[in-house]
N, C-alpha and C positions, 0 to 999 in steps of 0.2 A: 852074351856076356853080361847085361844087366840083368836078367835072372838069376846067374849064378852069385853077381855081388849083392842081390835083393836078398836071397837064400842066408848066403854066408852074414850078413847083416842082422837078419832076424834071428839065426843062431846063437850068434854072440850075445845078441841082447839078450835074449830068453836066458842063456846061460847065464851072464852076469848079474843080471835083474834077478833071477832066481835065485842064485846065490846069495846076495846081498839080502833079499827077503827074509830066506832062510835061517841064516844067520840070525838076525832081529828077532824073530818068533815062529811060531807054527803058522805054517800056510794053509788055508783053507780054500775052501773051491773059488770064491770070489778071488782072494789074491792071485790064485794060479790063472784064473781067466784073465785079470789084469796084465800080469807077466806076459800072457800069449800075445796077447791084445798091442802091447808095446812093442813087443818083435816083429808081429806083423804089420804095424804102422811103419818100423826102422827100416823093415825090409822092402817095402811099398818105396819109402821116400829114397832109399837109397838106390834101388832101380832105376826109378825117376829122374835121378841127378844123373846116375851113370849115361841114360838116354839123351839128356840134354849136354851134357860133356862132350860126348862124340859128334855132337853136331857143328 
């Protein structure tokens, strides 16, 4: 279950941050990489939080 929570969190963060960033201006390669990195970090943090919560 922590993997599902982590993936869902990553997708939500990527979509939300990507939408906000694209509304502000054009997204270049660096900006897209930052959005994906933020999503990955959020997914890992959510997965770790879920594992700790279950204990």
